[in-house]
C-alpha positions in Angstrom: 85.6 110.6 113.0 89.0 111.1 113.4 91.0 111.8 110.4 94.5 110.4 109.9 97.1 112.3 108.4 100.3 110.7 106.9 103.4 112.4 107.2 105.4 112.6 103.9 108.1 110.1 105.2 105.4 107.6 106.0 103.6 108.3 102.4 107.2 107.7 100.7 107.6 104.7 102.6 104.6 103.2 101.3 105.4 104.3 97.8 108.3 101.7 97.6 105.6 98.7 98.2 103.1 100.2 95.3 103.5 98.1 91.9 105.0 99.5 89.1 101.9 99.6 86.9 98.4 101.3 87.5 95.4 101.7 85.5 94.7 105.5 84.9 91.4 106.8 84.6 90.5 106.8 80.8 89.5 110.4 80.2 89.6 113.6 82.2 87.8 116.9 81.1 89.8 119.8 81.3 89.6 123.6 80.3 92.2 126.1 79.5 92.7 129.7 78.4 96.1 130.8 77.1 98.5 129.3 74.4 101.9 128.5 74.8 104.2 128.1 71.4 107.7 127.2 72.7 109.0 126.9 69.0 106.9 129.8 67.2 108.9 132.6 65.6 106.2 135.1 65.6 105.6 138.0 68.0 102.6 136.6 69.5 104.7 133.2 70.2 107.3 135.3 71.9 104.6 136.9 74.1 103.1 133.3 75.2 106.8 132.6 76.1 106.9 135.7 78.3 103.7 134.7 79.9 105.0 131.2 80.9 108.1 132.9 82.1 106.1 135.2 84.4 103.8 132.4 85.8 106.8 130.2 86.4 108.0 133.3 88.6 104.9 133.3 91.0 103.5 136.7 90.9 100.7 136.7 92.8 99.3 139.9 91.5 99.7 138.8 87.8 97.8 135.7 88.8 94.9 137.8 90.1 94.9 139.6 87.0 94.3 136.7 84.8 91.8 135.2 87.5 89.8 138.8 87.1 89.8 138.6 83.1 88.7 135.0 83.2 85.8 135.7 85.4 84.9 138.9 82.9 85.3 136.4 79.8 83.0 133.7 81.8 80.1 136.2 82.0 77.4 134.6 79.8 79.8 132.4 77.8 78.8 128.7 78.3 80.0 126.0 78.4 83.1 127.4 79.9 81.1 129.5 82.3 79.8 126.2 83.4 82.8 124.4 83.8 84.2 126.6 86.7 81.1 126.7 89.0 81.4 128.7 92.5 80.3 125.5 94.3 83.3 123.5 93.3 86.4 123.1 95.2 89.9 123.5 93.7 92.7 121.1 94.4 96.1 122.6 93.3 98.6 120.1 91.2 102.0 119.9 93.1 105.2 121.1 91.2 107.8 118.7 90.3 109.5 119.0 93.6 108.6 118.9 97.3 107.4 122.4 98.7 109.9 124.4 100.3 109.2 125.8 103.8 107.9 129.4 103.0 107.5 129.0 99.4 103.9 129.0 97.5 103.7 127.1 94.5 101.9 128.7 91.3 98.9 126.3 91.2 98.2 127.2 94.8 98.2 130.9 94.0 96.3 130.5 91.0 93.6 128.5 92.7 93.7 131.2 95.7 93.0 134.3 92.9 90.3 131.9 91.6 88.5 131.6 94.8 88.8 135.3 95.5 87.3 136.1 92.0 84.1 134.0 93.0 85.0 130.9 90.4 85.2 128.5 93.1 84.3 127.9 96.7 87.5 126.7 98.3 91.2 125.6 97.7 92.1 122.4 99.2 95.6 121.4 99.3 95.2 117.8 99.8 97.7 116.7 97.0 101.5 116.3 98.0 104.6 115.2 96.0 106.6 113.1 98.1 109.3 112.5 95.7 110.8 114.9 93.2 110.4 114.2 89.5 112.4 115.7 86.5 111.0 119.0 85.2 109.5 118.6 81.9 110.8 122.1 80.8 114.4 120.8 81.2 114.1 117.4 80.0 114.5 115.8 76.4 111.2 114.8 74.9 112.1 111.2 75.8 113.3 111.9 79.4 110.1 113.6 80.6 108.6 112.0 83.7 105.8 109.4 82.4 102.2 109.3 83.9 103.4 106.2 86.0 106.2 108.3 87.7 103.7 111.2 88.5 101.5 108.6 89.8 104.0 107.1 92.0 105.1 110.2 93.4 101.7 112.3 94.3 99.3 111.3 97.2 96.4 112.5 98.9 96.7 113.5 102.5 93.2 112.5 103.9 92.7 116.1 105.4 89.6 117.4 106.7 87.9 118.8 103.4 85.7 121.8 103.0 82.4 121.4 103.1 80.9 120.1 100.0 77.8 120.3 98.4 76.3 117.0 97.2 77.0 118.1 93.5 80.8 120.1 94.3 83.2 118.7 91.7 87.0 118.5 92.5 88.8 120.5 89.8 92.6 120.1 89.6 94.4 123.8 89.0 97.8 123.8 87.3 99.5 126.6 85.5 100.5 125.0 82.2 99.5 121.8 80.7 101.4 119.9 78.1 100.3 116.0 77.4 98.6 115.9 80.5 100.4 113.3 82.2 100.4 115.1 85.5 96.9 116.1 85.5 95.9 112.4 84.6 98.0 110.7 87.5 96.5 113.8 89.8 93.1 112.7 88.9 93.6 109.2 89.3 94.9 109.5 92.7 92.0 111.9 93.9 89.9 109.4 92.1 91.1 106.5 94.1 90.6 108.7 97.4 87.2 110.1 96.5 85.6 107.8 93.9 81.9 109.4 94.1 83.3 113.0 93.2 83.3 114.5 89.9 87.1 115.2 88.8 88.2 117.8 86.3 91.2 119.7 85.4 91.8 123.5 84.7 95.3 124.7 83.4 95.7 128.5 82.5 98.1 127.6 79.6 98.3 125.0 77.2 101.5 123.8 75.2 101.2 123.6 71.4 103.5 121.6 69.4 106.5 122.9 67.2 104.0 125.5 65.5 105.9 128.3 63.3 103.3 130.7 64.7 100.0 131.5 66.5 97.2 133.8 66.0 96.0 134.9 69.6 97.5 134.0 72.9 94.0 134.1 74.8 92.1 130.9 73.3 89.7 129.3 75.8 88.8 126.0 75.1 87.3 122.8 76.9 88.9 119.4 75.9 89.9 116.0 77.1 93.1 114.2 78.3 92.5 110.7 77.1 95.0 107.5 78.3 95.8 105.8 74.9 98.3 103.3 74.1 100.3 104.0 77.3 100.4 107.5 77.4 98.3 110.5 77.8 96.9 112.2 74.7 95.5 116.0 74.9 92.7 117.3 72.6 93.1 120.1 72.0 
């Protein structure tokens, strides 16, 4: 069977015909490991901000170190050990802009590091950002991209997938999750394209609200991102 691959230009043209409202999936399970406290005043909060800066810089060696620490931590620690299954396939979440030639998005590097450490079977770059959205880190709270905007600018390229086991899940991978709008929109796109596959998400870092202090930087968890009252809600 021949697989048709749409160019970014063709996909962008299709975007203009899509209605402005879509039903996002109601719940997305996610896992995360590190905390980010943008407004904290303690030493650990400062370390969390340094961690995010290093992540955004895309240092591949640093990402490998994080993947190794996570692999060591997972040994014999369910349910997080069961969340990252070596049979699953990782799908990196595109950044806010279209990928530039010769660049490697952080999510792609992180997913590749996880595969090398045996935390997943393969990386599959099937999600594309066809139009740029404003970066959440530089936007005021009321001007950050909505889940609808993320949905409208993300598309699945129907490329040949890795060979998947019948029970293999698709795990979205991102560096940082705040409210979860991007992950929820990306998961909805994947669900539309592959409705029979179980879809979950992993973000290395999760952002906290304006808390004055945090006690630790490494704080693994499993939670949910829900669609409620017209917006994404993350817990924890």
